[in-house]
C-alpha positions in Angstrom: 71.7 120.3 166.9 69.8 117.9 164.7 67.3 117.1 167.4 66.5 120.8 167.9 66.2 121.3 164.1 63.8 118.3 164.0 61.6 119.9 166.7 61.5 123.2 164.6 60.1 121.5 161.5 57.1 123.3 160.1 58.1 126.6 161.8 60.0 129.6 160.6 63.4 129.3 162.0 66.7 131.2 161.4 69.7 128.9 162.0 73.3 129.9 161.9 75.6 127.1 160.8 79.2 126.7 159.7 78.6 123.4 157.9 76.0 123.1 155.1 75.1 119.5 156.0 73.7 120.8 159.3 71.0 122.7 157.5 70.6 120.5 154.4 66.8 120.1 155.1 66.1 123.8 155.2 63.8 125.3 152.5 66.0 128.3 151.9 69.7 128.8 152.8 71.4 132.2 152.7 75.2 132.4 152.6 76.7 135.5 154.0 80.2 137.0 153.7 81.2 140.2 155.6 77.6 141.0 156.4 76.3 140.6 152.9 74.2 137.8 151.4 76.3 136.3 148.6 74.2 133.3 147.8 70.6 132.1 148.4 68.9 128.9 147.5 68.5 125.2 148.4 71.2 123.0 150.0 72.0 121.4 146.7 72.2 124.7 144.8 74.2 126.6 147.4 76.6 123.6 148.0 77.2 123.1 144.2 78.0 126.8 143.7 80.3 127.1 146.7 82.3 123.9 146.5 84.4 123.4 143.3 
């Protein structure tokens, strides 16, 4: 997965991941629940808000 994401650097890419560390280098991360975006931001911001 990481090799493919490295090849996609500099391009617009939509990635679906179950673990935030997989997409930690993404510019913007959207978190969805039941088809609705419930959080949007950086890895650090999204991770801090979702993990107590």
